[in-house]
C-alpha positions in Angstrom: 227.2 110.1 109.2 224.7 112.8 109.9 222.8 111.9 113.0 219.5 111.1 112.5 217.2 114.3 113.8 215.0 114.3 116.8 211.3 114.0 115.8 209.5 117.5 116.2 207.5 117.9 119.2 204.7 119.2 116.9 205.3 116.6 113.6 202.9 113.9 113.9 205.5 111.0 113.4 206.6 112.0 116.9 202.9 110.9 118.1 202.4 107.1 118.8 198.8 107.3 118.5 196.1 108.9 116.5 192.6 110.5 116.4 189.6 110.4 114.2 187.1 113.3 113.7 184.3 110.7 112.5 180.6 112.0 111.7 178.0 109.2 113.0 174.5 111.4 111.2 171.9 112.3 112.7 171.1 108.9 114.7 170.2 105.8 112.5 173.1 103.9 112.8 172.1 102.5 109.0 172.8 106.2 108.0 176.8 105.5 109.0 179.1 105.7 106.4 180.9 102.5 105.0 184.2 103.6 107.0 182.6 105.5 110.1 181.3 102.0 110.7 184.5 100.3 110.6 186.5 102.9 112.6 184.1 102.8 115.3 184.6 98.9 115.8 188.7 99.8 115.7 188.8 102.3 118.3 190.7 101.6 121.0 188.6 105.1 123.1 185.7 107.2 121.6 185.2 110.3 122.6 181.0 110.9 121.7 179.0 113.7 121.5 175.1 113.5 123.5 174.0 113.8 120.2 175.7 110.2 119.0 172.8 107.1 118.8 172.9 104.4 120.9 172.8 102.5 117.7 175.6 104.1 116.8 177.2 103.5 120.3 176.3 99.5 119.7 179.8 99.1 116.7 182.1 100.4 119.2 184.7 96.8 120.1 183.2 95.6 124.0 186.7 96.0 125.0 186.6 99.9 123.6 186.5 102.9 126.2 183.7 104.9 125.9 184.3 108.4 127.2 180.7 111.0 127.0 181.3 114.7 126.4 178.4 115.9 125.5 177.5 118.9 125.6 173.2 120.5 126.1 171.8 123.6 126.2 173.9 125.8 128.7 175.3 123.1 130.1 179.1 121.9 129.3 179.7 118.7 131.3 183.2 118.5 129.6 184.4 122.2 128.4 185.7 122.5 125.2 189.8 122.9 125.9 189.6 119.5 128.4 188.1 117.3 125.3 191.3 118.9 123.1 193.4 117.8 126.2 191.7 114.6 126.7 192.3 113.7 122.6 195.9 114.6 122.8 196.8 112.5 125.7 194.8 109.0 124.9 197.0 109.9 121.5 200.1 110.6 122.7 199.7 107.2 125.1 199.1 105.6 121.6 195.7 104.9 121.4 193.2 105.0 118.1 191.0 107.6 119.2 187.6 107.9 117.4 185.7 111.4 118.0 182.2 110.3 117.3 180.5 113.8 116.7 176.2 113.9 115.5 176.3 114.8 112.0 179.2 115.7 110.1 182.1 117.0 112.1 182.7 120.3 110.0 178.8 121.4 110.1 178.5 123.5 113.2 180.3 120.5 115.1 183.4 122.2 116.3 185.4 120.1 114.4 187.7 122.5 113.2 188.8 123.5 116.5 189.9 120.0 116.9 191.7 119.7 114.4 193.8 122.5 114.8 193.9 121.7 118.4 195.3 118.2 117.6 197.8 119.7 114.9 199.2 122.0 117.0 199.8 118.8 119.8 201.4 117.0 116.9 198.8 114.4 117.2 198.1 112.6 113.4 194.3 113.5 112.8 192.0 112.6 109.7 188.1 113.6 109.4 185.2 110.9 107.7 182.6 113.2 107.7 179.1 112.3 108.0 175.3 113.0 106.8 174.4 116.1 108.4 171.2 116.5 110.7 169.7 119.0 107.7 170.3 116.3 104.8 169.1 113.4 107.1 166.3 114.4 108.7 164.9 116.3 105.8 165.3 113.5 103.6 163.9 111.0 105.9 160.7 113.9 106.2 160.9 113.8 102.6 161.4 117.8 102.8 163.9 118.6 99.2 166.1 121.4 100.6 166.1 123.0 97.1 163.7 122.9 94.0 163.7 124.0 90.7 161.1 125.8 91.5 159.9 127.2 94.7 163.3 127.2 96.3 167.0 127.9 94.6 168.8 128.2 97.3 169.1 126.6 101.0 171.0 128.5 104.3 172.9 126.5 107.4 172.2 128.4 110.5 172.6 128.1 114.2 170.0 129.6 116.5 172.9 128.8 119.3 173.2 131.8 121.0 174.9 132.8 124.6 172.2 132.9 127.3 169.9 135.8 127.5 170.8 136.8 123.2 169.6 136.7 120.1 171.5 134.6 117.2 173.7 137.5 115.4 172.3 136.2 111.5 171.5 138.1 108.1 167.8 138.3 108.8 167.5 140.1 105.4 169.1 138.1 103.7 167.8 135.1 105.2 164.0 136.7 104.6 164.5 136.9 101.0 162.1 134.0 98.8 162.8 131.0 96.6 165.3 130.0 99.2 165.0 127.3 102.3 166.2 128.0 105.7 167.2 125.2 107.9 168.2 126.0 111.4 170.6 124.4 114.2 169.5 124.2 117.5 166.5 127.1 117.4 164.0 125.4 120.0 165.1 127.7 122.5 164.7 130.7 119.8 162.3 130.0 117.8 160.2 133.1 118.5 162.7 135.3 118.4 163.8 133.8 114.7 160.2 133.5 113.6 160.3 137.4 114.6 162.9 138.5 113.0 162.6 136.7 109.7 158.6 138.4 109.9 160.2 141.7 110.5 162.8 141.6 107.7 159.7 140.7 105.0 159.3 136.7 105.0 155.7 135.9 104.8 153.8 134.6 107.8 152.2 132.2 105.9 155.8 130.3 105.1 155.9 126.5 105.4 157.9 125.8 108.5 158.6 121.5 110.0 160.1 121.3 113.3 162.0 118.2 113.8 163.2 116.6 117.2 165.9 113.5 116.8 165.4 113.2 113.7 165.4 109.3 112.2 165.1 107.9 115.3 162.4 106.0 117.3 161.7 108.5 119.1 161.5 111.4 116.6 159.2 114.3 116.3 157.8 115.8 113.5 155.8 119.1 113.3 154.2 120.9 110.3 153.3 124.6 110.8 153.4 128.3 109.6 156.2 130.7 110.3 153.9 132.9 112.0 153.2 130.2 114.4 156.3 129.0 114.9 157.0 129.4 118.6 153.4 127.8 119.2 154.3 124.8 117.1 157.3 124.1 119.2 155.3 124.3 122.4 151.9 122.5 121.2 154.2 119.5 120.4 156.3 119.5 123.7 159.6 119.7 121.5 162.4 120.8 123.9 165.1 119.8 122.0 167.7 119.9 120.2 166.1 120.0 116.7 166.0 121.6 113.3 163.6 124.3 112.3 162.9 123.7 108.5 161.7 126.9 106.9 160.2 127.3 103.5 157.9 126.5 100.7 159.6 123.1 100.6 158.2 121.7 103.3 154.7 121.7 102.3 155.5 119.0 100.0 156.3 116.8 102.8 152.9 117.5 103.2 151.6 116.3 100.3 151.7 119.2 97.9 151.8 118.2 94.4 154.7 119.1 92.0 152.7 119.3 89.2 151.1 121.8 91.0 153.7 123.7 91.7 155.4 123.4 88.8 153.0 124.7 86.7 151.8 128.1 88.3 155.2 129.1 90.8 151.5 129.3 93.3 151.0 131.6 96.4 151.4 130.5 100.0 147.4 130.7 100.1 147.7 128.4 97.1 149.8 126.1 98.8 148.1 125.6 101.9 144.7 125.1 100.4 146.4 122.4 98.4 147.2 120.8 101.7 145.2 117.9 103.3 
């Protein structure tokens, strides 16, 4: 009889634990998926991002170990490689690990990097999607990211860049009309984002919304125009992280009538005249 093969080091069968990357949504625990809430309550160890809401963490088993591994602008309290190492070690020790990430793990959440690291180490890994910050915050503010009459596309980009640098984006494409642009982590570069879009041809009167701590009790929601974006951020004391929503659809959240939009595809000036 042939000898039983030893499990390969990169075979998940060789690791007694497992890891699930769980999307925690924009902050409100009521926006978690049913599966996400169940897994959070079952985890032995939770590695939590800084943006995960307190109400979400309150769902954890009291016996679970909660490990903060959050990052903030210019400060990574736990480097990404160290997060990988800690998750792998916990799984190899037989723990059920939940990697809890704000929004959705695969939208500006470095979830892809973490899945690759876990696979390479032979750790069984799964991913549970979450409501992304863009979708959750826009819906809560009643901003339709697409609209048949004024926005036939939506683009998600990150405003985060290395210190002293600006985002490397296709400004000409982002400045095209009839689309919505949502910028994650864009507070620190709001001024340069506005300048680049204006230089590329986007109208200075384009409505914008800045949403900080969306869907949470501490939410700050501010509205203005693209040409005044930096002033909107500063006047409302928004330090981030926050979303920037840029496009004609923002006017709908402020009361521009849909019938007027549908009837005439109005100019930006007409949109603003209709607002309270």
